[in-house]
N, C-alpha and C positions, 0 to 999 in steps of 0.2 A: 506396482509402479516400478518402472525401470529407472533406477537412480543414476545410471550412467548417462541418461539423456537429459538430465535436468540442466537447464541453462544456469550459468553462474551458481553452480552447486554450493560452493563454500559460502558465498554471500547469502544465498537462499537459506541455508541451514543456520547462519548467524542471525538472520532476521527472524526466523521461526523460533530460535532459542530465546531471543529477546522478547518476543511476543508471549512465549510460554511463561517466562519469568513474570511478566506483567499479569498474565491471567492467573498464575499461581498465587501471586500476592493479593490481587483484588477479587478474584472470582468473577462470577457473572452478576449482572444486575445494574451496573453503572451505565450512565450515558456515554455515548461515543466520545464526547469531549474529554471525559475523565481518562479513558484508555489512551486517547491521543496524547494527552499531556504526560501520562505515565510512560508511554513508549518513547516520547522525546527524552525524558529523564534517563531511561534505560539505554537508549542509543548514545546519549552523552556520556554516561558512566562507562560504556564500552569504547568510547572514543571513535564512534562510527560517524562518518561523514554523511550528512543528510540535509535535505531541504524540507521544511514543513509548510504545507498549504501553498505550494508553488502553482502559479497560473500556467496553464498549458494552452498555447495558442491553437486555434482550430483554423484549418484552411479549406477553401473551396477552389479547385483549379489553380492551386498555388497562390491564391490571394487570401491574405489573412482576414478572417471574419471578426466582427465586433464581439461575438460570443467567445467564451473560453471556458475551459474546465479548471477545477482546482483539485489537484491531487493531494491526498492526505500527506504522503511522503514520497520524495524521490531519494533513492538511496544510491550513493556513489555515482550519481548522475547516469544510472543505467537501469535501475529497477524501480517500478512504480509500486507503491504499497497503498492499497485502499483498505481502510478498516471500517468495520461495522460492529454494532452491538445489538443484535437482533435474535429473536428466538428461532428464526429460519431466514434463509436468503432467497430472495426472489430472483428470477431470471434477469430482470432489468438491472440488478446489482452487478451481475456478471457482465452484462452488456456494457455497463458503465466503465468497468475496468478495461474491457476490450477496446472501447472507444478512446480511452486514455492512451492505450498502446498505439492505436492508429494515428492519433494526433501527434505523437512524439517519434514514431518509428522505433521506439524501444522494443525489445524482444521479450521482456519478462515483466509480468505484473502479478503481484500476490494480493489476493483478496482474503483478508483475515477477519474472522468473526469472533468477537469476544463474548458473544451472547451464549445462550444455553447450549 
């Protein structure tokens, strides 16, 4: 991996560090909601600006649809964080994160798995 090409590198590393702290403390095996709450606590302890469970509007031809996505976290209003707690990630999980990026025009989304 070419670390020089990572978008928002400092922020990305800070997010990953927070996730590693949560995973180290809890290990694998909990439900996603447990990791979500623990990550909220970790972000708060690091005084990181974030939104939890933010609704993301979806548009069709510049017209808002009734449907929307809910992102696990929006970090510093520029990075989407989607968390999972699964033994493996399906392609549709990756597609979900990509759709979040398309909906917001954000450039970076992190898919974090707290599973095995």
